[in-house]
C-alpha positions as CSV (number, residue, x, y, z in Angstrom):
1,M,38.5,212.5,125.0
2,T,36.3,213.5,127.8
3,S,37.8,215.9,130.4
4,F,37.0,215.3,134.0
5,S,37.2,217.5,137.2
6,S,38.4,215.8,140.3
7,S,36.7,215.8,143.7
8,S,38.3,215.2,147.1
9,S,35.2,215.6,149.2
10,H,33.0,212.6,150.1
11,P,29.3,212.2,149.3
12,T,26.7,213.0,151.9
13,P,26.1,210.0,154.2
14,W,23.0,207.8,153.8
15,Q,20.8,206.9,156.7
16,I,18.6,203.8,156.3
17,G,16.7,202.9,159.4
18,D,19.3,202.8,162.2
19,R,22.2,202.2,159.8
20,V,24.5,205.2,158.7
21,F,26.7,204.8,155.7
22,L,29.6,207.3,156.0
23,W,31.2,207.3,152.6
24,G,34.9,207.5,152.6
25,Q,35.4,206.1,156.0
26,R,35.3,202.4,155.1
27,T,34.1,200.1,152.4
28,Y,30.6,198.6,152.6
29,L,29.6,195.2,151.4
30,M,26.5,194.4,149.6
31,G,25.8,190.7,149.8
32,V,24.4,189.2,146.4
33,L,21.1,187.1,146.9
34,N,20.0,185.8,143.6
35,V,16.7,184.1,144.0
36,T,16.9,182.8,140.4
37,P,17.4,179.4,138.7
38,D,19.9,180.8,136.0
39,S,22.2,183.4,137.5
40,F,25.8,182.9,136.2
41,S,27.4,182.1,139.5
42,D,24.8,180.8,141.9
43,G,21.7,180.2,139.9
44,G,19.4,177.6,141.6
45,D,21.3,177.7,144.9
46,F,18.9,180.1,146.6
47,H,15.8,179.7,144.4
48,N,13.5,178.5,147.3
49,L,12.4,180.7,150.2
50,D,14.0,178.8,153.0
51,A,17.5,178.5,151.2
52,A,17.3,182.3,150.3
53,L,16.5,183.3,154.0
54,K,19.3,181.1,155.3
55,Q,21.8,182.6,152.9
56,A,20.8,186.2,153.8
57,Q,21.0,185.4,157.4
58,E,24.4,183.9,157.0
59,M,25.7,186.9,155.0
60,A,24.4,189.3,157.6
61,A,26.1,187.4,160.4
62,E,29.3,187.4,158.3
63,G,29.4,191.1,158.0
64,A,27.4,192.2,155.0
65,D,26.2,195.8,155.2
66,L,23.3,195.3,152.8
67,I,21.5,192.5,151.1
68,D,20.7,192.8,147.3
69,I,17.9,190.6,146.2
70,G,17.4,189.8,142.5
71,G,14.7,187.8,140.9
72,Q,15.8,188.4,137.2
73,S,19.1,187.0,136.1
74,T,21.2,189.7,134.2
75,R,24.0,187.4,133.2
76,P,24.9,187.6,129.4
77,G,22.1,186.0,127.4
78,A,19.7,185.7,130.2
79,K,16.0,185.6,129.1
80,E,13.6,188.1,130.5
81,I,11.0,186.7,132.8
82,S,7.4,187.9,133.4
83,L,6.6,190.6,135.9
84,A,4.5,188.0,137.8
85,E,7.4,185.6,138.1
86,E,9.8,188.4,139.4
87,L,7.4,189.4,142.0
88,E,6.8,185.8,143.0
89,R,10.5,185.3,143.4
90,V,11.4,188.6,145.1
91,I,8.6,189.7,147.4
92,P,8.3,186.8,149.8
93,V,12.0,186.9,150.5
94,V,11.9,190.7,151.1
95,E,8.9,190.3,153.4
96,Q,10.6,187.6,155.5
97,L,14.0,189.2,155.6
98,H,12.5,192.6,156.7
99,R,10.8,190.7,159.6
100,Q,13.9,188.8,160.6
101,L,16.9,191.2,160.1
102,S,17.6,194.8,160.5
103,I,20.0,194.9,157.6
104,P,19.0,197.3,154.8
105,I,17.6,195.4,151.8
106,S,18.3,196.4,148.2
107,V,16.3,195.0,145.3
108,D,17.9,194.4,141.9
109,T,15.3,195.3,139.4
110,T,14.5,197.4,136.4
111,R,10.7,197.4,136.8
112,T,8.7,200.0,138.7
113,A,6.0,197.4,139.8
114,V,8.7,195.3,141.5
115,A,10.3,198.4,143.1
116,E,7.0,199.6,144.6
117,A,6.0,196.0,145.8
118,A,9.5,195.5,147.2
119,V,9.5,198.8,149.1
120,A,6.1,198.1,150.5
121,A,7.4,194.7,151.7
122,G,10.4,196.4,153.5
123,A,13.2,197.0,150.9
124,S,14.9,200.3,151.2
125,I,17.2,200.6,148.1
126,I,16.6,200.0,144.3
127,N,19.6,198.8,142.3
128,D,18.7,199.3,138.7
129,I,21.2,197.9,136.1
130,S,19.7,200.0,133.5
131,G,20.3,203.4,135.1
132,G,16.5,203.9,135.1
133,T,16.3,203.4,131.2
134,F,14.5,200.1,130.9
135,D,11.3,201.4,132.5
136,P,10.7,205.1,131.9
137,Q,8.6,205.4,135.1
138,M,11.4,204.1,137.5
139,L,13.0,207.5,138.4
140,S,9.7,209.2,139.1
141,V,8.5,206.2,141.2
142,V,11.7,206.0,143.2
143,A,11.4,209.7,143.8
144,K,7.9,209.3,145.2
145,L,9.2,206.3,147.3
146,G,11.8,208.6,148.8
147,I,14.5,205.9,148.9
148,P,18.2,205.7,147.5
149,I,18.8,204.3,143.9
150,V,21.9,202.8,142.3
151,L,22.2,203.7,138.7
152,M,24.4,201.4,136.6
153,H,25.9,201.8,133.2
154,V,24.8,199.3,130.6
155,R,24.4,199.1,126.8
156,G,21.6,197.1,125.4
157,T,20.0,194.3,127.4
158,P,21.4,191.1,128.9
159,Q,20.5,189.4,125.7
160,T,22.5,191.8,123.4
161,M,25.0,193.6,125.7
162,Q,28.1,191.5,124.9
163,K,27.7,192.5,121.2
164,L,27.9,196.2,122.2
165,T,31.4,196.5,123.4
166,N,32.7,198.9,120.9
167,Y,33.6,202.4,122.5
168,Q,35.4,205.4,121.0
169,D,36.1,206.5,124.6
170,L,35.3,203.8,127.2
171,I,35.6,205.8,130.4
172,G,34.3,209.1,128.8
173,E,31.1,207.3,127.4
174,I,30.5,205.6,130.8
175,Y,31.1,208.8,132.6
176,Q,28.7,210.7,130.4
177,F,26.0,208.1,130.6
178,L,26.2,208.2,134.4
179,A,26.2,211.9,134.6
180,S,23.1,212.1,132.4
181,R,21.3,209.5,134.3
182,V,22.2,211.3,137.7
183,Q,20.7,214.5,136.1
184,A,17.6,212.6,135.0
185,A,17.2,211.2,138.5
186,I,17.4,214.7,140.0
187,A,15.0,216.1,137.5
188,A,12.5,213.4,138.4
189,G,12.7,214.3,141.9
190,I,15.2,212.0,143.5
191,N,17.4,213.7,146.2
192,R,20.9,214.0,144.6
193,H,22.3,212.7,147.9
194,Q,20.4,209.4,147.5
195,I,21.9,208.4,144.2
196,A,24.9,205.9,143.9
197,I,26.5,205.1,140.6
198,D,27.9,201.8,139.2
199,P,30.2,201.7,136.1
200,G,28.8,198.3,135.2
201,I,31.8,195.9,135.2
202,G,30.7,192.9,133.1
203,F,27.8,194.6,131.3
204,A,28.6,195.4,127.7
205,K,32.3,195.4,128.6
206,T,35.2,193.2,127.5
207,G,37.7,191.7,130.0
208,E,40.3,194.4,129.2
209,Q,37.6,197.1,129.4
210,N,36.7,195.8,132.8
211,L,40.3,196.2,133.8
212,E,40.4,199.8,132.4
213,I,37.4,200.8,134.6
214,L,39.1,199.5,137.7
215,R,42.4,201.3,136.8
216,R,40.5,204.6,136.2
217,L,37.8,204.4,138.8
218,P,38.7,207.5,140.6
219,I,37.5,209.6,137.7
220,F,33.9,208.8,138.7
221,R,34.4,210.5,142.1
222,S,33.8,213.8,140.5
223,L,30.2,212.9,140.0
224,E,30.0,213.3,143.8
225,C,27.9,210.0,144.3
226,P,28.9,206.9,146.1
227,I,30.4,204.4,143.8
228,L,29.4,200.8,143.8
229,V,31.5,198.2,142.0
230,G,30.4,194.6,141.2
231,P,33.5,192.5,140.1
232,S,32.5,189.4,142.1
233,R,33.2,186.0,140.5
234,K,32.9,187.6,136.9
235,S,34.2,186.1,133.7
236,F,37.1,188.5,133.1
237,I,38.7,187.1,136.5
238,G,37.9,183.5,135.3
239,K,39.8,184.3,132.0
240,I,42.7,185.8,133.8
241,L,42.9,182.8,136.1
242,D,41.7,180.0,133.6
243,R,38.9,179.2,136.0
244,S,35.7,178.3,134.3
245,E,33.8,177.7,137.6
246,P,32.7,181.1,139.0
247,K,32.9,179.8,142.7
248,E,36.6,179.1,142.1
249,R,37.3,182.9,141.5
250,V,37.2,184.1,145.1
251,W,40.8,185.2,145.3
252,G,40.7,186.8,141.9
253,T,37.6,188.5,143.1
254,A,39.6,189.7,146.2
255,A,42.3,191.2,144.0
256,A,39.7,193.1,141.9
257,C,38.0,194.3,145.2
258,S,41.2,195.6,146.5
259,A,41.9,197.5,143.3
260,A,38.3,198.9,143.6
261,I,39.0,200.1,147.1
262,A,42.3,201.7,146.0
263,G,40.1,203.5,143.3
264,S,37.7,204.9,145.8
265,A,34.8,202.4,145.5
266,D,32.3,202.9,148.4
267,I,30.3,199.6,148.0
268,L,31.3,196.3,146.8
269,R,28.6,193.9,145.5
270,V,30.0,190.4,146.3
271,H,29.0,186.8,146.9
272,D,31.8,185.8,149.3
273,I,31.2,187.9,152.4
274,P,33.7,186.6,154.9
275,E,36.8,186.6,152.5
276,M,35.8,190.1,151.1
277,R,35.3,191.5,154.5
278,D,39.0,190.7,155.3
279,V,39.9,192.3,152.0
280,C,38.1,195.5,152.8
281,Q,39.5,195.7,156.4
282,V,43.2,195.4,155.2
283,A,42.6,197.6,152.0
284,D,40.8,200.2,153.9
285,A,43.7,200.4,156.4
286,I,46.1,200.9,153.5
287,F,44.2,203.1,151.2
288,R,41.9,205.1,153.6
289,E,44.6,206.1,155.9
290,N,43.9,209.9,155.6
291,N,40.1,209.7,155.7
């Protein structure tokens, strides 16, 4: 088993434009905006520019702290699209949102060309589900861009990941992967205070493994990075509740989010902003009493 050291301190705050993220004081909400036809929960809902902009504006008004735009579905079994198609889906939305809203924009991508174009269009965070492993240039490019990055744990690809759920030491292996990716990011020139980590709920994990991550989330605090957790509407919640429709998993998501907050999550990546804003306010009042 891997041994872990504990950390009671909070990561250094992020400043993005006029927004300051004071880790440990409250939970921040990252609103999911999938501009895809095939994402597991909302595929096709916001696939055109007008619908995407309207949804982003609504999430900002409802209390989202960041908007995370993704043009490549990463649901289990999702097919990889071309670079040109990902750019065509993502960049116009980033450009328009940057003009219309002051909310920080994150882009969910594993491709450096998309990262570069998105930042040029107004994005200010890269959210890489591969932890910078799918594109070997990602970390050095993000270092040059001088922006924060979220590094997530995954095994395989969306096409293969659900066949790769056998672990000798689940939490230890996730921890070691994230620790190695943080060190790789620093070695590439990324400021260590601009790195967030994500244990990758639902990515090469079984339902029980997702629950174990939520139970043991505080372990990851010793990496001294903000922790992002993305349980929203995922299949492990559907299995517990016997709900096959992802949009019917809002209150199961609420329970998972509350557990994540109890476990020191800093950012929750969610679809249902008003409901999760209430969850955050109450859970923060309970679990962050001494912060």
